[in-house]
All heavy atoms as an XYZ file, in Angstrom:
936
protein
N      47.258    -15.815      5.037
C      47.287    -17.182      4.569
C      46.042    -17.559      3.938
O      44.949    -16.857      4.114
C      47.618    -18.222      5.713
O      46.543    -18.202      6.551
C      48.965    -17.895      6.386
N      46.028    -18.716      3.273
C      44.752    -19.111      2.571
C      43.641    -19.502      3.573
O      42.525    -19.184      3.269
C      45.129    -20.452      1.751
C      45.275    -20.113      0.371
C      45.483    -21.423     -0.424
N      46.198    -21.052     -1.531
C      45.875    -21.553     -2.742
N      45.022    -22.510     -2.883
N      46.530    -21.143     -3.745
N      44.050    -20.121      4.678
C      43.071    -20.462      5.682
C      42.375    -19.304      6.194
O      41.057    -19.266      6.395
C      43.731    -21.365      6.745
C      42.801    -22.092      7.569
C      43.484    -23.009      8.568
C      42.696    -24.088      9.017
N      43.233    -24.962      9.904
N      43.095    -18.190      6.538
C      42.461    -16.983      7.006
C      41.583    -16.349      5.982
O      40.610    -15.832      6.236
C      43.590    -16.007      7.469
C      44.342    -16.441      8.727
C      45.567    -15.593      9.004
O      46.012    -14.903      8.097
O      46.043    -15.735     10.155
N      42.098    -16.270      4.747
C      41.307    -15.754      3.616
C      39.965    -16.482      3.478
O      38.950    -15.922      3.258
C      42.170    -15.844      2.355
O      41.418    -15.297      1.282
N      40.053    -17.758      3.496
C      38.882    -18.655      3.417
C      37.856    -18.381      4.512
O      36.629    -18.279      4.353
C      39.221    -20.136      3.285
O      38.024    -20.948      3.218
N      38.375    -18.245      5.713
C      37.528    -17.977      6.914
C      36.930    -16.670      6.781
O      35.727    -16.473      7.098
C      38.406    -18.031      8.185
N      37.661    -15.653      6.309
C      37.106    -14.317      6.052
C      36.044    -14.315      5.087
O      34.955    -13.649      5.199
C      38.248    -13.329      5.774
N      36.297    -15.071      4.004
C      35.345    -15.142      2.967
C      34.004    -15.800      3.498
O      32.892    -15.273      3.079
C      35.799    -16.073      1.785
O      34.944    -16.204      0.752
N      34.101    -16.833      4.313
C      32.897    -17.416      4.958
C      32.132    -16.478      5.770
O      30.918    -16.396      5.690
C      33.265    -18.736      5.779
C      33.752    -19.806      4.827
O      33.515    -19.771      3.618
O      34.427    -20.757      5.399
N      32.857    -15.689      6.507
C      32.222    -14.591      7.439
C      31.453    -13.656      6.512
O      30.253    -13.343      6.778
C      33.249    -13.939      8.216
C      32.617    -12.727      8.961
C      33.830    -14.871      9.308
N      32.026    -13.211      5.406
C      31.417    -12.303      4.488
C      30.148    -12.898      3.907
O      29.126    -12.179      3.812
C      32.345    -11.790      3.436
C      33.444    -10.851      3.942
C      34.744    -11.033      3.784
C      33.123     -9.669      4.795
C      35.700    -10.233      4.258
C      34.077     -8.903      5.321
C      35.381     -9.120      4.998
O      36.397     -8.301      5.529
N      30.277    -14.105      3.462
C      29.100    -14.805      2.802
C      27.893    -14.917      3.904
O      26.799    -14.611      3.539
C      29.492    -16.224      2.392
C      30.393    -16.180      1.154
C      30.688    -17.602      0.723
C      31.595    -17.561     -0.368
N      32.025    -18.936     -0.773
N      28.286    -15.169      5.163
C      27.190    -15.353      6.166
C      26.569    -13.952      6.445
O      25.393    -13.764      6.557
C      27.799    -15.874      7.441
C      27.985    -17.416      7.427
C      28.216    -18.003      8.811
N      29.371    -17.493      9.457
C      30.582    -17.924      9.403
N      30.740    -18.999      8.591
N      31.569    -17.415     10.025
N      27.371    -12.924      6.484
C      26.895    -11.503      6.736
C      26.009    -11.117      5.567
O      24.948    -10.452      5.707
C      28.072    -10.558      6.891
C      28.777    -10.733      8.225
C      29.984     -9.855      8.283
O      30.540     -9.367      7.349
N      30.387     -9.606      9.566
N      26.484    -11.424      4.291
C      25.660    -11.049      3.109
C      24.309    -11.807      3.186
O      23.264    -11.264      2.794
C      26.463    -11.370      1.895
N      24.380    -13.057      3.514
C      23.113    -13.836      3.586
C      22.200    -13.278      4.623
O      21.003    -13.160      4.422
C      23.465    -15.325      3.863
C      22.251    -16.230      3.887
N      21.509    -16.499      2.843
C      21.686    -16.804      4.952
C      20.491    -17.332      3.123
N      20.550    -17.451      4.509
N      22.726    -12.875      5.774
C      21.886    -12.405      6.869
C      21.339    -11.025      6.408
O      20.188    -10.742      6.714
C      22.681    -12.167      8.137
N      22.080    -10.240      5.796
C      21.631     -8.940      5.335
C      20.552     -9.102      4.243
O      19.560     -8.400      4.248
C      22.837     -8.164      4.705
C      22.429     -6.675      4.144
C      21.880     -5.887      5.185
C      23.636     -6.038      3.464
N      20.785     -9.980      3.348
C      19.729    -10.316      2.319
C      18.423    -10.731      3.032
O      17.346    -10.303      2.576
C      20.202    -11.381      1.443
O      19.224    -11.738      0.422
N      18.525    -11.582      4.063
C      17.288    -12.102      4.720
C      16.566    -10.907      5.426
O      15.366    -10.786      5.493
C      17.659    -13.159      5.658
N      17.434    -10.034      6.038
C      16.880     -8.854      6.727
C      16.111     -7.985      5.719
O      15.049     -7.400      6.034
C      17.943     -8.160      7.425
N      16.689     -7.749      4.582
C      16.063     -6.864      3.525
C      14.730     -7.466      3.099
O      13.804     -6.736      2.890
C      17.063     -6.607      2.381
C      18.261     -5.633      2.718
C      19.164     -5.639      1.528
C      17.856     -4.315      3.080
N      14.755     -8.725      2.828
C      13.450     -9.389      2.466
C      12.440     -9.248      3.584
O      11.315     -8.934      3.206
C      13.681    -10.850      2.148
C      14.354    -11.148      0.795
C      14.280    -12.580      0.386
N      14.790    -13.500      1.380
C      16.015    -13.782      1.467
N      16.922    -13.307      0.665
N      16.462    -14.742      2.428
N      12.691     -9.360      4.751
C      11.851     -9.244      5.973
C      11.347     -7.765      5.927
O      10.174     -7.533      6.129
C      12.487     -9.633      7.169
N      12.231     -6.817      5.737
C      11.905     -5.453      5.746
C      10.879     -5.114      4.607
O       9.912     -4.373      4.822
C      13.066     -4.511      5.652
C      13.816     -4.286      6.900
O      13.291     -4.737      7.956
O      14.888     -3.642      6.913
N      11.148     -5.679      3.453
C      10.257     -5.509      2.288
C       8.879     -5.995      2.608
O       7.877     -5.339      2.241
C      10.823     -6.117      1.071
C      10.914     -5.224     -0.073
C      11.329     -5.941     -1.308
N      12.383     -6.961     -1.031
C      13.549     -7.123     -1.636
N      13.860     -6.229     -2.474
N      14.313     -8.080     -1.243
N       8.766     -7.175      3.284
C       7.407     -7.665      3.464
C       6.740     -6.838      4.556
O       5.575     -6.706      4.434
C       7.527     -9.169      3.926
O       8.233     -9.257      5.191
N       7.489     -6.336      5.437
C       6.798     -5.465      6.514
C       6.391     -4.116      5.846
O       5.332     -3.624      6.072
C       7.933     -5.085      7.530
C       7.370     -4.363      8.708
C       8.413     -3.787      9.648
C       9.437     -4.724     10.113
N      10.498     -4.210     10.881
N       7.156     -3.618      4.792
C       6.751     -2.384      4.105
C       5.529     -2.595      3.315
O       4.720     -1.705      3.290
C       7.858     -1.948      2.999
C       9.066     -1.330      3.706
O       9.018     -1.080      4.959
O      10.118     -1.268      3.121
N       5.298     -3.805      2.758
C       4.061     -4.021      2.027
C       2.896     -3.945      2.908
O       1.939     -3.354      2.739
C       4.200     -5.452      1.393
C       5.142     -5.507      0.206
C       2.778     -5.931      0.856
C       5.533     -6.798     -0.361
N       3.035     -4.625      4.226
C       2.054     -4.504      5.139
C       1.728     -3.024      5.581
O       0.662     -2.571      5.650
C       2.370     -5.325      6.367
C       1.373     -5.217      7.526
C       0.115     -5.820      7.457
C       1.610     -4.452      8.614
C      -0.794     -5.731      8.475
C       0.737     -4.317      9.586
C      -0.511     -4.948      9.512
N       2.845     -2.277      5.838
C       2.724     -0.916      6.243
C       2.103     -0.149      5.215
O       1.373      0.848      5.404
C       4.102     -0.321      6.708
C       4.645     -0.970      7.966
S       3.545     -0.750      9.368
C       3.615      0.993      9.588
N       2.430     -0.440      3.979
C       1.828      0.357      2.798
C       0.307      0.237      2.894
O      -0.377      1.188      2.693
C       2.331     -0.114      1.503
C       3.765      0.450      1.204
O       4.165      1.484      1.800
N       4.464     -0.210      0.308
N      -0.179     -0.965      2.988
C      -1.617     -1.203      3.094
C      -2.197     -0.513      4.313
O      -3.192      0.131      4.208
C      -1.991     -2.644      3.144
C      -1.810     -3.339      1.762
C      -2.538     -4.718      1.750
C      -2.529     -5.313      0.414
N      -3.389     -6.506      0.219
N      -1.523     -0.499      5.370
C      -1.945      0.170      6.573
C      -2.013      1.615      6.402
O      -3.024      2.338      6.722
C      -1.053     -0.250      7.755
C      -1.561      0.352      9.124
C      -0.657     -0.049     10.216
O      -0.463     -1.266     10.408
O      -0.115      0.823     10.988
N      -0.958      2.209      5.729
C      -0.894      3.582      5.499
C      -1.932      4.036      4.502
O      -2.610      5.086      4.723
C       0.471      3.970      4.913
O       1.462      3.602      5.868
C       0.609      5.468      4.625
N      -2.175      3.254      3.546
C      -3.266      3.456      2.500
C      -4.657      3.494      3.231
O      -5.494      4.517      3.120
C      -3.313      2.452      1.423
C      -2.052      2.561      0.537
C      -4.579      2.642      0.553
C      -1.807      1.374     -0.388
N      -4.939      2.579      4.094
C      -6.183      2.458      4.759
C      -6.311      3.683      5.718
O      -7.394      4.382      5.789
C      -6.300      1.204      5.722
C      -7.509      1.124      6.468
C      -8.732      0.842      5.907
C      -7.510      1.417      7.784
C      -9.890      0.717      6.628
C      -8.623      1.373      8.510
C      -9.787      1.066      7.940
O     -10.990      0.987      8.760
N      -5.285      4.119      6.417
C      -5.341      5.276      7.282
C      -5.651      6.603      6.515
O      -6.349      7.434      6.991
C      -4.037      5.355      8.226
C      -3.866      4.367      9.211
C      -2.560      4.280      9.792
O      -1.584      5.031      9.427
O      -2.297      3.457     10.676
N      -4.952      6.643      5.391
C      -5.226      7.870      4.490
C      -6.609      7.902      3.983
O      -7.196      8.973      4.007
C      -4.157      7.893      3.396
C      -4.216      9.142      2.521
C      -3.847     10.371      3.369
N      -4.194     11.530      2.583
C      -4.966     12.532      2.917
N      -5.504     12.604      4.118
N      -5.192     13.565      2.134
N      -7.129      6.757      3.576
C      -8.515      6.773      3.167
C      -9.503      7.178      4.306
O     -10.404      7.908      4.092
C      -8.874      5.348      2.579
C      -8.129      5.058      1.346
C     -10.388      5.152      2.413
C      -8.172      3.631      0.840
N      -9.221      6.662      5.453
C     -10.081      7.122      6.609
C     -10.023      8.620      6.836
O     -11.009      9.176      6.950
C      -9.722      6.299      7.938
C     -10.417      6.859      9.087
C      -9.967      4.833      7.715
N      -8.827      9.101      6.766
C      -8.665     10.574      6.920
C      -9.426     11.368      5.845
O     -10.150     12.306      6.159
C      -7.143     10.949      6.726
C      -6.295     10.706      7.950
C      -4.787     10.978      7.658
O      -4.535     11.851      6.772
O      -4.002     10.450      8.360
N      -9.312     10.958      4.595
C     -10.017     11.576      3.554
C     -11.541     11.501      3.784
O     -12.275     12.496      3.595
C      -9.602     11.071      2.040
C      -8.161     11.359      1.882
C     -10.552     11.559      1.061
C      -7.531     10.682      0.661
N     -12.012     10.285      4.013
C     -13.443     10.235      4.203
C     -14.021     10.949      5.300
O     -15.075     11.568      5.189
C     -13.798      8.756      4.302
C     -13.515      7.826      3.042
C     -13.775      6.382      3.350
C     -14.326      8.318      1.843
N     -13.267     11.073      6.423
C     -13.746     11.847      7.585
C     -13.673     13.362      7.361
O     -14.559     14.047      7.676
C     -13.029     11.398      8.907
O     -11.600     11.611      8.703
C     -13.319      9.997      9.279
N     -12.572     13.722      6.720
C     -12.376     15.233      6.602
C     -13.099     15.802      5.409
O     -13.644     16.812      5.559
C     -10.831     15.376      6.443
C     -10.033     15.223      7.697
C      -8.537     15.259      7.442
O      -8.025     15.670      6.371
O      -7.844     14.892      8.425
N     -13.037     15.051      4.359
C     -13.672     15.622      3.110
C     -15.146     15.281      2.985
O     -15.913     16.204      2.511
C     -12.909     15.085      1.843
O     -11.543     15.317      1.969
C     -13.435     15.707      0.532
N     -15.541     14.148      3.360
C     -16.980     13.690      3.172
C     -17.751     13.632      4.464
O     -18.863     13.155      4.471
C     -16.961     12.277      2.432
C     -16.156     12.265      1.125
C     -14.971     11.727      1.045
C     -16.868     12.851      0.049
C     -14.302     11.703     -0.179
C     -16.176     12.815     -1.170
C     -14.949     12.303     -1.325
N     -17.140     14.062      5.564
C     -17.786     14.148      6.901
C     -18.420     12.783      7.216
O     -19.546     12.745      7.801
C     -18.916     15.179      6.872
C     -18.300     16.588      6.721
O     -17.141     16.907      7.278
O     -18.923     17.445      6.004
N     -17.742     11.693      6.941
C     -18.108     10.380      7.326
C     -17.492     10.046      8.760
O     -16.320     10.223      8.879
C     -17.828      9.393      6.292
C     -18.525      9.693      4.981
C     -18.130      7.903      6.775
C     -18.051      8.804      3.822
N     -18.450      9.595      9.635
C     -17.844      9.239     10.965
C     -16.858      8.083     10.825
O     -17.184      7.038     10.160
C     -18.971      8.810     11.896
C     -20.032      9.884     12.101
C     -21.153      9.865     11.052
O     -21.274      8.836     10.361
O     -21.843     10.847     10.942
N     -15.793      8.204     11.515
C     -14.654      7.191     11.438
C     -15.199      5.796     11.875
O     -14.708      4.831     11.309
C     -13.543      7.571     12.393
N     -16.141      5.698     12.706
C     -16.622      4.476     13.179
C     -17.329      3.653     12.082
O     -17.363      2.465     12.111
C     -17.688      4.586     14.383
C     -17.214      5.362     15.564
C     -17.133      6.916     15.413
O     -18.190      7.424     14.846
O     -16.168      7.545     15.703
N     -17.878      4.415     11.100
C     -18.519      3.739      9.954
C     -17.507      3.203      8.948
O     -17.902      2.342      8.128
C     -19.493      4.762      9.262
C     -20.706      5.151     10.078
C     -21.475      6.133      9.382
N     -21.905      5.790      8.080
C     -22.255      6.626      7.048
N     -22.232      7.946      7.311
N     -22.558      6.192      5.884
N     -16.380      3.619      8.968
C     -15.347      3.258      8.023
C     -14.515      1.936      8.499
O     -13.804      2.042      9.415
C     -14.382      4.388      7.771
C     -15.191      5.642      7.328
C     -13.353      3.974      6.647
C     -14.354      6.948      7.320
N     -14.822      0.903      7.811
C     -14.156     -0.394      8.084
C     -13.665     -0.847      6.766
O     -14.197     -0.468      5.758
C     -15.125     -1.371      8.803
O     -16.127     -1.750      7.817
C     -15.638     -0.848     10.065
N     -12.744     -1.850      6.748
C     -12.328     -2.385      5.453
C     -13.471     -3.052      4.707
O     -13.529     -3.043      3.500
C     -11.381     -3.568      5.923
C     -10.740     -3.029      7.146
C     -11.914     -2.319      7.910
N     -14.451     -3.545      5.439
C     -15.639     -4.228      4.811
C     -16.691     -3.283      4.310
O     -17.649     -3.656      3.585
C     -16.317     -5.271      5.736
C     -15.367     -6.386      6.178
C     -14.435     -5.917      7.307
O     -14.791     -4.947      8.068
O     -13.386     -6.518      7.440
N     -16.613     -2.008      4.769
C     -17.661     -0.971      4.458
C     -17.777     -0.784      2.884
O     -16.690     -0.600      2.299
C     -17.378      0.339      5.089
N     -19.046     -0.915      2.427
C     -19.241     -0.740      0.957
C     -19.339      0.792      0.751
O     -20.073      1.564      1.337
C     -20.470     -1.416      0.564
C     -20.274     -3.021      0.636
C     -21.613     -3.743      0.517
N     -22.406     -3.297      1.694
C     -23.701     -3.716      1.887
N     -24.248     -4.561      1.015
N     -24.368     -3.330      2.899
N     -18.649      1.235     -0.301
C     -18.520      2.654     -0.619
C     -19.971      3.273     -0.843
O     -20.280      4.292     -0.185
C     -17.711      2.987     -1.794
C     -16.240      2.485     -1.692
C     -15.513      2.651     -3.012
C     -15.550      3.381     -0.614
N     -20.746      2.680     -1.721
C     -22.025      3.317     -2.011
C     -23.099      2.909     -0.961
O     -23.739      3.825     -0.389
C     -22.445      2.780     -3.417
C     -23.817      3.352     -3.841
N     -24.119      4.679     -3.892
C     -24.974      2.740     -4.111
C     -25.355      4.801     -4.299
N     -25.912      3.756     -4.407
N     -23.195      1.649     -0.654
C     -24.297      1.198      0.190
C     -24.119      1.661      1.713
O     -25.114      2.060      2.271
C     -24.460     -0.304      0.156
C     -24.836     -0.828     -1.192
O     -25.403     -0.026     -1.963
O     -24.583     -1.983     -1.559
N     -22.903      1.547      2.208
C     -22.674      1.900      3.579
C     -22.204      3.320      3.829
O     -22.509      3.866      4.941
C     -21.655      0.875      4.237
C     -22.103     -0.587      4.080
O     -23.275     -0.842      4.185
O     -21.148     -1.411      3.986
N     -21.469      3.899      2.900
C     -20.909      5.166      3.183
C     -21.467      6.295      2.328
O     -21.000      7.369      2.445
C     -19.372      5.118      2.926
C     -18.605      4.127      3.802
C     -17.102      3.959      3.571
C     -18.839      4.317      5.375
N     -22.416      5.965      1.470
C     -23.100      6.903      0.545
C     -22.084      7.664     -0.315
O     -22.322      8.914     -0.547
C     -23.920      7.917      1.448
C     -25.007      7.224      2.244
O     -25.648      6.343      1.700
O     -25.129      7.603      3.463
N     -21.140      6.972     -0.788
C     -20.154      7.574     -1.719
C     -20.792      7.330     -3.208
O     -20.862      6.182     -3.523
C     -18.791      6.869     -1.670
C     -18.232      7.041     -0.318
C     -17.843      7.373     -2.703
C     -17.752      8.482      0.049
N     -21.044      8.444     -3.844
C     -21.588      8.369     -5.232
C     -20.424      8.426     -6.145
O     -19.289      8.544     -5.771
C     -22.715      9.363     -5.421
C     -22.220     10.882     -5.366
O     -21.007     11.086     -5.459
O     -23.049     11.692     -5.102
N     -20.706      8.419     -7.471
C     -19.701      8.435     -8.452
C     -18.869      9.674     -8.466
O     -17.663      9.612     -8.707
C     -20.280      8.133     -9.948
O     -21.209      9.150    -10.257
N     -19.562     10.801     -8.224
C     -18.717     12.038     -8.119
C     -17.787     12.106     -6.962
O     -16.682     12.456     -7.003
C     -19.770     13.289     -8.084
C     -20.424     13.344     -9.437
C     -18.983     14.576     -7.833
C     -21.522     14.403     -9.433
N     -18.306     11.596     -5.789
C     -17.502     11.432     -4.641
C     -16.296     10.574     -4.789
O     -15.194     10.747     -4.461
C     -18.283     10.987     -3.338
C     -19.322     11.945     -2.917
O     -19.172     13.226     -3.109
O     -20.319     11.538     -2.340
N     -16.568      9.450     -5.549
C     -15.480      8.475     -5.925
C     -14.413      9.092     -6.686
O     -13.208      8.805     -6.440
C     -16.142      7.188     -6.561
N     -14.760     10.014     -7.668
C     -13.798     10.645     -8.462
C     -12.945     11.630     -7.512
O     -11.681     11.559     -7.585
C     -14.376     11.519     -9.572
C     -13.422     12.375    -10.274
C     -15.021     10.508    -10.589
N     -13.659     12.311     -6.602
C     -12.884     13.133     -5.637
C     -11.947     12.316     -4.842
O     -10.819     12.820     -4.458
C     -13.877     13.929     -4.710
C     -14.684     14.983     -5.451
O     -14.255     15.452     -6.527
O     -15.691     15.411     -4.909
N     -12.379     11.171     -4.311
C     -11.569     10.316     -3.555
C     -10.292      9.929     -4.267
O      -9.175      9.952     -3.817
C     -12.400      9.078     -3.122
C     -11.593      8.074     -2.255
C     -11.070      8.689     -1.007
C     -12.530      6.804     -2.042
N     -10.437      9.515     -5.511
C      -9.358      9.048     -6.377
C      -8.381     10.234     -6.512
O      -7.150     10.072     -6.479
C      -9.830      8.534     -7.777
C     -10.537      7.225     -7.541
C      -8.642      8.401     -8.690
C     -11.246      6.711     -8.777
N      -8.836     11.459     -6.810
C      -8.027     12.631     -6.929
C      -7.209     12.873     -5.683
O      -5.990     13.141     -5.750
C      -8.823     13.816     -7.272
C      -8.023     15.163     -7.207
C      -9.449     13.762     -8.650
N      -7.792     12.567     -4.508
C      -7.139     12.822     -3.305
C      -6.109     11.696     -2.934
O      -5.159     11.934     -2.091
C      -8.089     13.051     -2.161
C      -8.835     14.385     -2.272
C      -9.583     14.740     -1.085
O      -9.085     14.584      0.085
N     -10.766     15.387     -1.209
N      -6.314     10.619     -3.508
C      -5.463      9.478     -3.255
C      -4.157      9.507     -4.188
O      -3.234      8.813     -3.909
C      -6.161      8.121     -3.447
C      -7.223      7.838     -2.400
C      -8.015      6.652     -2.824
C      -6.612      7.665     -1.029
N      -4.278     10.336     -5.252
C      -3.198     10.403     -6.149
C      -1.833     10.623     -5.519
O      -0.829      9.883     -5.912
C      -3.445     11.455     -7.185
C      -2.399     11.683     -8.245
C      -2.656     12.889     -9.113
C      -1.486     13.200     -9.929
N      -1.605     14.456    -10.679
N      -1.712     11.534     -4.478
C      -0.355     11.689     -3.868
C       0.224     10.523     -3.322
O       1.445     10.357     -3.189
C      -0.663     12.781     -2.869
C      -1.812     13.525     -3.407
C      -2.677     12.491     -4.079
N      -0.601      9.494     -2.858
C      -0.103      8.328     -2.268
C       0.651      7.459     -3.265
O       1.670      6.844     -2.974
C      -1.299      7.484     -1.691
C      -1.770      7.740     -0.260
C      -2.874      6.784     -0.004
C      -0.624      7.548      0.709
N       0.123      7.436     -4.516
C       0.731      6.611     -5.464
C       1.772      7.442     -6.248
O       2.800      6.852     -6.839
C      -0.311      6.084     -6.539
C       0.235      5.267     -7.576
C      -1.406      5.352     -5.759
N       1.669      8.801     -6.294
C       2.659      9.553     -6.952
C       2.507      9.708     -8.439
O       3.299     10.143     -9.152
N       1.324      9.338     -8.985
C       1.013      9.459    -10.385
C      -0.504      9.543    -10.509
O      -1.300      9.295     -9.625
C       1.602      8.332    -11.183
C       1.035      6.943    -10.906
C       1.648      5.978    -11.720
N       1.313      4.560    -11.440
C       0.381      3.897    -12.114
N      -0.200      4.409    -13.081
N       0.147      2.616    -11.666
N      -0.886      9.874    -11.753
C      -2.319      9.909    -12.057
C      -2.868      8.512    -11.951
O      -2.348      7.512    -12.349
C      -2.490     10.428    -13.478
C      -3.892     10.607    -13.905
C      -3.948     11.434    -15.163
N      -5.326     11.722    -15.570
C      -5.915     11.195    -16.603
N      -5.218     10.467    -17.524
N      -7.169     11.382    -16.867
N      -4.066      8.440    -11.303
C      -4.695      7.135    -11.268
C      -5.725      6.866    -12.332
O      -6.573      7.748    -12.666
C      -5.432      7.000     -9.832
C      -4.574      7.165     -8.612
C      -5.303      7.217     -7.373
C      -3.589      6.067     -8.585
N      -5.557      5.725    -12.891
C      -6.578      5.350    -14.008
C      -7.843      4.898    -13.319
O      -7.890      3.896    -12.574
C      -5.851      4.193    -14.760
C      -6.675      3.755    -15.972
O      -7.846      4.211    -16.078
N      -6.139      2.848    -16.766
N      -8.923      5.602    -13.703
C     -10.270      5.189    -13.232
C     -10.614      3.697    -13.477
O     -11.374      3.081    -12.724
C     -11.346      6.088    -13.817
N     -10.058      3.210    -14.609
C     -10.279      1.811    -14.945
C      -9.900      0.833    -13.849
O     -10.529     -0.236    -13.657
C      -9.484      1.458    -16.186
C      -9.957      0.151    -16.964
C     -11.296      0.228    -17.429
O     -11.803      1.218    -17.880
O     -11.908     -0.925    -17.562
N      -8.806      1.180    -13.127
C      -8.351      0.332    -12.041
C      -9.299      0.250    -10.904
O      -9.262     -0.623    -10.086
C      -6.955      0.731    -11.504
N     -10.285      1.131    -10.862
C     -11.235      1.214     -9.716
C     -12.646      0.858    -10.149
O     -13.584      0.984     -9.236
C     -11.118      2.634     -9.126
C      -9.845      2.951     -8.436
C      -8.835      3.593     -9.207
C      -9.605      2.702     -7.201
C      -7.582      3.831     -8.661
C      -8.375      2.929     -6.591
C      -7.398      3.529     -7.349
N     -12.807      0.398    -11.355
C     -14.148     -0.051    -11.747
C     -14.820     -1.118    -10.866
O     -16.006     -1.136    -10.601
C     -14.201     -0.431    -13.184
C     -14.307      0.728    -14.101
C     -14.710      0.208    -15.573
C     -15.091      1.344    -16.326
N     -15.606      1.001    -17.653
N     -14.009     -2.089    -10.423
C     -14.593     -3.150     -9.765
C     -14.489     -2.964     -8.201
O     -14.896     -3.876     -7.424
C     -13.841     -4.497    -10.067
O     -12.532     -4.419     -9.599
N     -14.097     -1.787     -7.763
C     -13.921     -1.458     -6.339
C     -15.343     -1.282     -5.744
O     -16.162     -0.547     -6.267
C     -13.071     -0.251     -6.150
C     -13.249      0.418     -4.740
C     -11.627     -0.553     -6.430
N     -15.574     -2.023     -4.579
C     -16.864     -1.828     -3.971
C     -16.717     -1.539     -2.485
O     -17.571     -0.873     -1.895
C     -17.689     -3.228     -4.052
C     -17.963     -3.685     -5.484
C     -19.044     -2.761     -6.097
N     -19.364     -3.143     -7.424
C     -18.909     -2.575     -8.550
N     -18.108     -1.467     -8.393
N     -19.175     -2.981     -9.738
N     -15.582     -2.007     -1.854
C     -15.359     -1.814     -0.456
C     -14.192     -0.977     -0.153
O     -13.316     -0.703     -1.128
C     -15.309     -3.165      0.355
O     -14.034     -3.764     -0.026
C     -16.467     -3.983      0.106
N     -13.954     -0.502      1.054
C     -12.805      0.162      1.379
C     -11.538     -0.723      1.197
O     -10.536     -0.306      0.656
C     -12.793      0.595      2.920
C     -13.975      1.677      3.116
C     -11.466      1.215      3.352
C     -13.733      2.984      2.407
N     -11.621     -1.948      1.523
C     -10.567     -2.925      1.352
C     -10.204     -3.021     -0.171
O      -9.081     -3.187     -0.577
C     -10.781     -4.247      1.927
C      -9.680     -5.240      1.864
C      -8.478     -4.732      2.715
O      -8.662     -4.367      3.885
N      -7.321     -4.593      2.052
N     -11.179     -2.957     -0.997
C     -10.951     -3.023     -2.506
C     -10.152     -1.834     -2.896
O      -9.206     -2.038     -3.735
C     -12.257     -2.988     -3.291
C     -13.101     -4.234     -3.084
O     -12.562     -5.306     -2.677
O     -14.344     -4.155     -3.363
N     -10.464     -0.666     -2.429
C      -9.683      0.543     -2.673
C      -8.169      0.399     -2.176
O      -7.268      0.607     -3.010
C     -10.278      1.801     -2.058
C      -9.463      3.044     -2.265
C     -11.677      2.024     -2.514
N      -8.082     -0.128     -0.993
C      -6.746     -0.290     -0.435
C      -5.915     -1.323     -1.335
O      -4.798     -1.078     -1.783
C      -6.713     -0.927      1.029
C      -5.470     -1.427      1.446
C      -7.352      0.198      1.980
N      -6.587     -2.446     -1.727
C      -5.935     -3.467     -2.494
C      -5.568     -2.923     -3.945
O      -4.442     -3.171     -4.498
C      -6.832     -4.651     -2.650
C      -6.905     -5.361     -1.370
O      -6.065     -5.252     -0.430
O      -7.931     -6.254     -1.254
N      -6.416     -2.062     -4.498
C      -6.173     -1.537     -5.890
C      -4.949     -0.596     -5.770
O      -4.174     -0.634     -6.633
C      -7.448     -0.877     -6.349
N      -4.937      0.339     -4.826
C      -3.882      1.167     -4.626
C      -2.590      0.461     -4.400
O      -1.486      0.771     -4.969
C      -4.179      2.179     -3.545
C      -5.170      3.280     -3.945
C      -5.540      4.090     -2.639
C      -4.584      4.267     -4.958
N      -2.664     -0.503     -3.534
C      -1.395     -1.289     -3.235
C      -0.925     -1.939     -4.407
O       0.221     -1.983     -4.676
C      -1.742     -2.324     -2.114
C      -0.607     -3.040     -1.665
N      -0.420     -4.366     -2.007
C       0.400     -2.637     -0.800
C       0.795     -4.679     -1.463
N       1.310     -3.709     -0.703
N      -1.772     -2.478     -5.259
C      -1.383     -3.206     -6.427
C      -0.737     -2.212     -7.420
O       0.364     -2.522     -8.017
C      -2.622     -3.852     -7.254
C      -2.264     -4.522     -8.482
C      -1.442     -5.719     -8.178
O      -1.585     -6.505     -7.251
N      -0.448     -5.969     -9.124
N      -1.203     -1.005     -7.558
C      -0.548     -0.007     -8.377
C       0.727      0.340     -7.900
O       1.704      0.561     -8.651
C      -1.484      1.281     -8.437
C      -2.770      1.201     -9.188
C      -3.668      2.433     -9.059
C      -2.482      0.893    -10.772
N       0.877      0.446     -6.556
C       2.253      0.727     -5.932
C       3.231     -0.403     -6.222
O       4.442     -0.137     -6.498
C       2.145      1.037     -4.491
C       1.369      2.281     -4.132
S       1.195      2.417     -2.335
C       0.455      4.020     -2.244
N       2.746     -1.560     -6.095
C       3.603     -2.769     -6.377
C       4.084     -2.783     -7.859
O       5.208     -3.102     -8.105
C       2.869     -4.044     -6.008
C       2.607     -4.160     -4.470
C       3.953     -4.087     -3.713
O       4.827     -4.879     -3.915
N       3.845     -3.176     -2.750
N       3.095     -2.514     -8.788
C       3.467     -2.389    -10.187
C       4.587     -1.330    -10.440
O       5.572     -1.518    -11.223
C       2.230     -2.168    -10.998
C       1.228     -3.322    -11.056
C      -0.012     -2.953    -11.701
O      -0.211     -1.806    -12.221
O      -0.901     -3.830    -11.647
N       4.418     -0.207     -9.780
C       5.367      0.856     -9.931
C       6.720      0.491     -9.374
O       7.722      0.731    -10.014
C       4.880      2.146     -9.199
C       3.785      2.847     -9.891
O       3.569      2.504    -11.131
O       3.205      3.791     -9.317
N       6.748     -0.182     -8.191
C       8.056     -0.590     -7.699
C       8.725     -1.705     -8.431
O       9.865     -1.765     -8.484
C       7.861     -0.940     -6.180
O       7.201     -2.147     -6.020
N       7.906     -2.581     -9.103
C       8.452     -3.636     -9.886
C       9.086     -3.071    -11.163
O      10.099     -3.593    -11.698
C       7.340     -4.650    -10.278
N       8.563     -1.990    -11.701
C       9.169     -1.322    -12.860
C      10.442     -0.553    -12.525
O      11.339     -0.543    -13.321
C       8.076     -0.348    -13.493
C       8.730      0.495    -14.539
C       6.893     -1.171    -14.035
N      10.440      0.023    -11.276
C      11.547      0.896    -10.828
C      12.846      0.016    -10.621
O      12.890     -1.146    -10.553
C      11.218      1.608     -9.556
């Protein structure tokens, strides 16, 4: 009957709305996790490749002043971060990077641009 059909339609609409809200929540969690994953990978690279003690690596740590990362090291870091983004990284995107958090934010922005295009 029409009444049953209308009730079923309302149930489907509520389920679709709930699913949509859940997907939005998952997406915002993924954004947070992406930044966390990026940060963790940067810490791994800096400790393994550049022999920097993990305790020295914080989001506020300045690459050059605090961690002694010179321009050649910075290029090595960018090369090692490429697999996180899945494409070649443009050095231009990293010109204004000064801290670990700047690196995280720059990589995250590149990932967001890629996902917006996809």
